[in-house]
One Martini backbone bead per residue (centre of mass of N, CA, C, O) as a GRO file, in nm:
protein
  154
    1MET     BB    1   6.915  -2.674  -6.596
    2ALA     BB    2   7.052  -2.508  -6.824
    3ALA     BB    3   7.055  -2.739  -7.033
    4LYS     BB    4   6.747  -2.769  -7.059
    5ASN     BB    5   6.690  -2.479  -7.157
    6ALA     BB    6   6.872  -2.491  -7.408
    7THR     BB    7   6.722  -2.726  -7.543
    8ALA     BB    8   6.443  -2.592  -7.552
    9GLU     BB    9   6.532  -2.346  -7.715
   10GLN     BB   10   6.633  -2.502  -7.961
   11LYS     BB   11   6.362  -2.634  -8.031
   12ASN     BB   12   6.204  -2.371  -8.066
   13TYR     BB   13   6.383  -2.257  -8.288
   14GLN     BB   14   6.349  -2.486  -8.493
   15LYS     BB   15   6.043  -2.457  -8.518
   16LEU     BB   16   6.044  -2.160  -8.614
   17ALA     BB   17   6.235  -2.193  -8.859
   18LYS     BB   18   6.054  -2.401  -9.012
   19GLN     BB   19   5.815  -2.205  -9.068
   20TYR     BB   20   6.013  -1.996  -9.250
   21GLU     BB   21   6.099  -2.197  -9.439
   22LYS     BB   22   6.169  -2.265  -9.753
   23LYS     BB   23   6.040  -2.448  -9.990
   24ARG     BB   24   6.166  -2.713 -10.175
   25PRO     BB   25   6.190  -2.818 -10.518
   26VAL     BB   26   6.300  -3.122 -10.552
   27LEU     BB   27   6.186  -3.241 -10.815
   28LYS     BB   28   6.262  -3.003 -10.997
   29ASN     BB   29   6.570  -3.016 -10.937
   30CYS     BB   30   6.616  -3.306 -11.037
   31ILE     BB   31   6.523  -3.265 -11.327
   32ARG     BB   32   6.715  -3.036 -11.398
   33ALA     BB   33   6.979  -3.191 -11.336
   34PHE     BB   34   6.935  -3.421 -11.534
   35PHE     BB   35   6.920  -3.250 -11.799
   36VAL     BB   36   7.183  -3.088 -11.773
   37GLY     BB   37   7.377  -3.325 -11.734
   38GLY     BB   38   7.292  -3.460 -12.001
   39PHE     BB   39   7.373  -3.225 -12.186
   40ILE     BB   40   7.673  -3.233 -12.118
   41CYS     BB   41   7.706  -3.527 -12.217
   42ILE     BB   42   7.623  -3.471 -12.509
   43ILE     BB   43   7.855  -3.282 -12.570
   44GLY     BB   44   8.074  -3.490 -12.510
   45GLN     BB   45   7.984  -3.694 -12.726
   46ALA     BB   46   8.012  -3.504 -12.967
   47LEU     BB   47   8.313  -3.458 -12.930
   48ASN     BB   48   8.397  -3.750 -12.954
   49ILE     BB   49   8.292  -3.794 -13.242
   50PHE     BB   50   8.454  -3.567 -13.370
   51PHE     BB   51   8.742  -3.685 -13.308
   52TYR     BB   52   8.697  -3.976 -13.455
   53THR     BB   53   8.608  -3.855 -13.735
   54PHE     BB   54   8.825  -3.596 -13.799
   55PHE     BB   55   9.042  -3.760 -13.653
   56ASP     BB   56   9.321  -3.965 -13.525
   57PHE     BB   57   9.096  -4.143 -13.358
   58THR     BB   58   8.968  -4.341 -13.141
   59GLU     BB   59   8.711  -4.411 -12.943
   60LYS     BB   60   8.896  -4.433 -12.692
   61SER     BB   61   9.104  -4.179 -12.743
   62ALA     BB   62   8.881  -3.940 -12.760
   63GLY     BB   63   8.850  -3.879 -12.450
   64ASN     BB   64   9.088  -3.690 -12.391
   65PRO     BB   65   9.006  -3.432 -12.560
   66THR     BB   66   8.725  -3.409 -12.445
   67VAL     BB   67   8.801  -3.344 -12.153
   68ALA     BB   68   8.978  -3.099 -12.217
   69VAL     BB   69   8.753  -2.926 -12.343
   70LEU     BB   70   8.557  -2.927 -12.103
   71ILE     BB   71   8.754  -2.794 -11.907
   72PHE     BB   72   8.805  -2.538 -12.068
   73ILE     BB   73   8.513  -2.437 -12.080
   74ALA     BB   74   8.457  -2.429 -11.774
   75THR     BB   75   8.689  -2.234 -11.704
   76LEU     BB   76   8.605  -2.002 -11.886
   77LEU     BB   77   8.315  -1.966 -11.767
   78THR     BB   78   8.415  -1.906 -11.483
   79GLY     BB   79   8.588  -1.653 -11.549
   80LEU     BB   80   8.319  -1.504 -11.676
   81GLY     BB   81   8.060  -1.594 -11.480
   82VAL     BB   82   7.862  -1.818 -11.610
   83TYR     BB   83   7.866  -2.093 -11.457
   84ASP     BB   84   7.736  -2.002 -11.187
   85ARG     BB   85   7.460  -1.924 -11.306
   86PHE     BB   86   7.406  -2.202 -11.427
   87ALA     BB   87   7.428  -2.357 -11.150
   88GLN     BB   88   7.187  -2.223 -11.014
   89PHE     BB   89   6.983  -2.360 -11.206
   90ALA     BB   90   7.099  -2.675 -11.214
   91GLY     BB   91   7.287  -2.761 -10.996
   92ALA     BB   92   7.398  -3.087 -10.988
   93GLY     BB   93   7.430  -3.102 -11.304
   94THR     BB   94   7.721  -2.941 -11.286
   95ALA     BB   95   7.883  -3.125 -11.066
   96VAL     BB   96   7.928  -3.414 -11.184
   97PRO     BB   97   8.085  -3.356 -11.404
   98VAL     BB   98   8.397  -3.245 -11.501
   99THR     BB   99   8.303  -2.945 -11.497
  100GLY     BB  100   8.267  -2.918 -11.188
  101PHE     BB  101   8.563  -2.955 -11.115
  102ALA     BB  102   8.674  -2.721 -11.282
  103ASN     BB  103   8.507  -2.504 -11.138
  104SER     BB  104   8.617  -2.545 -10.847
  105ILE     BB  105   8.911  -2.482 -10.914
  106ALA     BB  106   8.875  -2.202 -11.049
  107SER     BB  107   8.728  -2.064 -10.814
  108ALA     BB  108   8.957  -2.090 -10.608
  109ALA     BB  109   9.166  -1.933 -10.773
  110ILE     BB  110   9.008  -1.666 -10.794
  111GLU     BB  111   8.949  -1.615 -10.488
  112HIS     BB  112   9.287  -1.650 -10.404
  113ARG     BB  113   9.478  -1.447 -10.574
  114THR     BB  114   9.545  -1.223 -10.351
  115GLU     BB  115   9.744  -1.435 -10.183
  116GLY     BB  116   9.874  -1.568 -10.417
  117TYR     BB  117  10.002  -1.831 -10.602
  118VAL     BB  118  10.089  -2.036 -10.385
  119LEU     BB  119   9.905  -1.992 -10.121
  120GLY     BB  120   9.645  -1.922 -10.266
  121VAL     BB  121   9.600  -2.082 -10.527
  122GLY     BB  122   9.749  -2.353 -10.469
  123GLY     BB  123   9.643  -2.414 -10.180
  124ASN     BB  124   9.324  -2.390 -10.245
  125MET     BB  125   9.285  -2.550 -10.508
  126PHE     BB  126   9.403  -2.837 -10.370
  127LYS     BB  127   9.199  -2.910 -10.153
  128LEU     BB  128   8.998  -3.049 -10.345
  129ALA     BB  129   9.182  -3.206 -10.543
  130GLY     BB  130   9.321  -3.398 -10.347
  131SER     BB  131   9.075  -3.574 -10.267
  132VAL     BB  132   9.002  -3.662 -10.555
  133ILE     BB  133   9.272  -3.793 -10.630
  134VAL     BB  134   9.281  -3.998 -10.402
  135PHE     BB  135   9.015  -4.139 -10.463
  136GLY     BB  136   9.084  -4.220 -10.756
  137THR     BB  137   9.335  -4.389 -10.690
  138VAL     BB  138   9.207  -4.590 -10.492
  139ALA     BB  139   8.981  -4.689 -10.678
  140ALA     BB  140   9.168  -4.791 -10.906
  141PHE     BB  141   9.313  -5.000 -10.736
  142PHE     BB  142   9.062  -5.175 -10.662
  143VAL     BB  143   8.970  -5.230 -10.950
  144ALA     BB  144   9.232  -5.376 -11.037
  145ILE     BB  145   9.212  -5.605 -10.834
  146ILE     BB  146   8.935  -5.713 -10.918
  147LYS     BB  147   9.005  -5.765 -11.213
  148THR     BB  148   9.237  -5.964 -11.156
  149LEU     BB  149   9.065  -6.171 -10.998
  150ILE     BB  150   8.857  -6.231 -11.223
  151GLN     BB  151   9.091  -6.313 -11.439
  152GLY     BB  152   9.312  -6.485 -11.275
  153GLY     BB  153   9.605  -6.342 -11.197
  154LEU     BB  154   9.664  -6.459 -10.881
   0.00000   0.00000   0.00000
């Protein structure tokens, strides 16, 4: 009997909470994320072109310094508190590119620095990074197997 009352109370609460919940502008947020994420990618492409035009990089190898510069900029802006305000406006548009990963790592490091460098910064910073690195490694392994099978290597 008590379980039925608890379930009914939960349903009533959910109904009441839904009435007062602020409606989210999903379409507006998607458009904003699309354009901001695209703008970040345009900056990355411009950096890529800059590296292979003015330095001794090929189009393929220019990606390495491009990613490094984007990570540096995102980390610097996170440390200055600018990236988070920008992410509030842009939403998922800042989370998808490599800059979002750099922001999440730097944010964790800044947030936990009072706990010490090893257990605070290192321990908490790599909670997120560990899963991303494992996923990237496993995905690269399967892509390599599929590419090898397609090319008839096995």
